[in-house]
C-alpha positions in Angstrom: -30.9 45.7 22.3 -28.8 43.4 20.2 -30.2 42.8 16.6 -27.9 39.9 14.6 -26.7 43.0 13.0 -25.4 44.6 15.9 -23.9 41.2 17.1 -21.7 40.8 13.8 -20.2 44.3 14.8 -19.5 43.7 18.2 -15.8 43.2 19.2 -16.1 39.6 20.4 -17.6 38.5 17.4 -15.2 40.4 15.4 -12.3 38.6 17.1 -13.5 35.5 16.4 -14.1 36.0 12.7 -10.6 36.4 12.6 -9.3 33.6 14.8 -11.6 31.0 13.6 -10.0 30.2 10.4 -6.7 30.7 12.0 -7.5 28.0 14.6 -9.3 25.9 12.1 -6.0 25.9 10.1 -3.8 24.9 12.8 -6.5 22.2 14.4 -6.2 20.8 10.6 -2.3 20.9 10.7 -2.1 19.0 13.8 -4.3 16.6 12.5 -2.1 16.1 9.4 0.8 16.2 11.6 -0.5 13.6 14.2 -1.5 11.0 11.2 2.4 11.5 9.7 3.7 10.8 12.9 1.8 7.2 13.1 3.7 5.3 10.4 6.2 2.2 11.5 9.2 1.2 9.5 9.4 -1.9 9.2 12.9 -3.7 7.8 12.5 -7.4 6.5 14.6 -9.5 8.6 17.6 -10.1 6.1 17.4 -6.3 5.7 16.4 -6.3 2.3 14.1 -3.9 1.7 12.1 -1.6 4.3 8.3 -0.3 4.1 6.6 2.3 5.8 3.0 1.1 7.5 0.5 2.5 9.4 1.4 2.1 13.1 -1.5 -0.3 13.7 -1.1 -2.3 10.7 0.2 -5.8 11.4 2.7 -7.8 9.8 4.9 -11.3 10.0 8.1 -12.0 8.6 9.1 -15.7 7.7 12.6 -16.4 6.2 13.9 -19.8 5.2 16.5 -21.0 2.9 14.3 -20.6 -0.1 12.3 -17.3 0.0 11.6 -14.3 2.8 8.0 -13.8 2.8 6.3 -10.6 4.7 2.6 -10.6 5.4 0.9 -7.3 6.2 -2.7 -6.5 6.9 -4.5 -3.5 8.1 -6.6 -4.3 11.1 -10.0 -2.5 9.5 -9.9 -5.1 6.6 -8.3 -8.4 8.4 -9.0 -10.5 5.7 -7.3 -8.5 2.7 -3.6 -8.8 3.1 -0.6 -7.5 1.3 2.4 -9.9 0.6 6.1 -9.6 -0.1 8.1 -12.1 -1.5 11.9 -12.3 -2.2 13.5 -15.1 -3.6 17.2 -15.5 -4.9 17.9 -14.8 -8.7 18.5 -11.3 -9.3 21.6 -11.8 -11.5 20.0 -14.4 -13.5 16.9 -12.7 -15.3 16.0 -9.5 -16.4 12.9 -7.8 -15.4 10.8 -9.0 -18.2 11.6 -12.5 -17.0 10.7 -11.7 -13.4 7.2 -10.3 -14.8 6.7 -13.7 -16.5 7.3 -15.9 -13.6 5.3 -13.8 -11.2 2.3 -13.7 -13.8 3.0 -17.3 -15.0 2.5 -18.3 -11.0 -1.2 -17.2 -10.9 -2.3 -17.3 -14.5 -3.1 -21.5 -14.2 -5.9 -20.3 -11.4 -9.6 -21.1 -12.6 -10.8 -18.2 -14.9 -7.9 -15.8 -15.0 -8.5 -12.9 -16.4 -5.6 -10.3 -16.9 -7.4 -6.7 -17.2 -4.2 -4.4 -17.1 -0.6 -4.4 -16.9 2.1 -1.5 -17.0 5.5 -0.5 -15.8 6.5 2.3 -13.0 8.6 2.2 -10.3 8.7 1.4 -6.4 11.4 3.5 -5.0 14.1 3.9 -7.3 13.4 0.2 -8.6 12.0 -0.3 -12.0 8.7 -2.5 -12.0 6.0 -4.1 -14.1 2.9 -4.6 -12.6 -0.4 -6.6 -13.1 -4.4 -6.2 -12.4 -6.1 -9.5 -12.6 -9.4 -11.8 -11.4 -9.4 -15.1 -11.2 -11.8 -17.4 -9.1 -10.9 -19.2 -5.6 -11.7 -23.0 -5.0 -14.4 -21.7 -3.5 -16.1 -19.9 -6.5 -15.3 -16.5 -4.7 -13.8 -13.8 -7.4 -10.9 -12.6 -6.5 -9.1 -9.5 -7.9 -5.6 -8.5 -7.1 -2.7 -6.6 -8.2 1.2 -7.4 -8.3 4.2 -5.8 -8.7 7.5 -7.4 -10.0 11.1 -6.1 -9.5 14.6 -7.2 -8.9 17.8 -6.1 -7.6 21.2 -7.1 -8.5 20.3 -10.2 -5.7 17.0 -11.0 -5.7 13.8 -11.1 -7.4 10.6 -9.3 -5.3 6.9 -10.2 -5.9 4.8 -7.4 -4.3 0.8 -8.0 -4.1 -2.1 -8.2 -3.0 -5.5 -10.3 -3.7 -8.6 -9.6 -2.1 -12.1 -10.5 -2.6 -13.5 -8.5 -5.8 -16.1 -6.8 -4.1 -13.4 -5.1 -1.9 -10.3 -4.3 -4.2 -11.1 -0.7 -4.7 -11.6 -0.5 -1.2 -8.1 -1.0 -0.3 -6.2 -0.6 -3.5 -5.1 3.0 -2.7 -4.4 2.0 1.1 -2.3 -0.9 -0.1 -0.3 1.1 -3.2 0.3 4.3 -0.5 2.2 1.1 1.6 3.8 0.0 -1.4 5.2 2.9 -2.8 7.3 3.8 0.1 9.2 0.3 -0.1 12.9 0.4 -0.2 15.2 -2.0 -1.4 18.7 -1.5 0.6 
């Protein structure tokens, strides 16, 4: 008669005990591999930069004589958007001036409050960033993160501003995408 003690000693069970952890490991590796392959590399229309986005994210790139603008959204959070704007003038300003220009563009919003600021890198480019809040025209509290960077030709403003209650939810998603941006 088989008891719990004798079942655990049968050849099938002891083989399963050896195989199960190994099969779990391979299943886990396959799931990470599949996720890594579901990336699209997006290049803006003027071929100034690339950014890696999950394959199901949606983007639109508008270009005119003054600005090159890309909007990016995650289908899980369609109202929360990342934007990348590029204007000429990278030779005219240093990074602190670029940061000041981008910061001042939002500092006039109702109830603007600077929460945090710092420096870092996006790809190989030095950047300055800030996290802030303000109130929209409809009275909603908005929270966002804005990165300022430049190369020899262009000024970049990479930002996401979302309903304040969604900020912590989307921050990691957008920061991860932004970290893959490469200025060409």
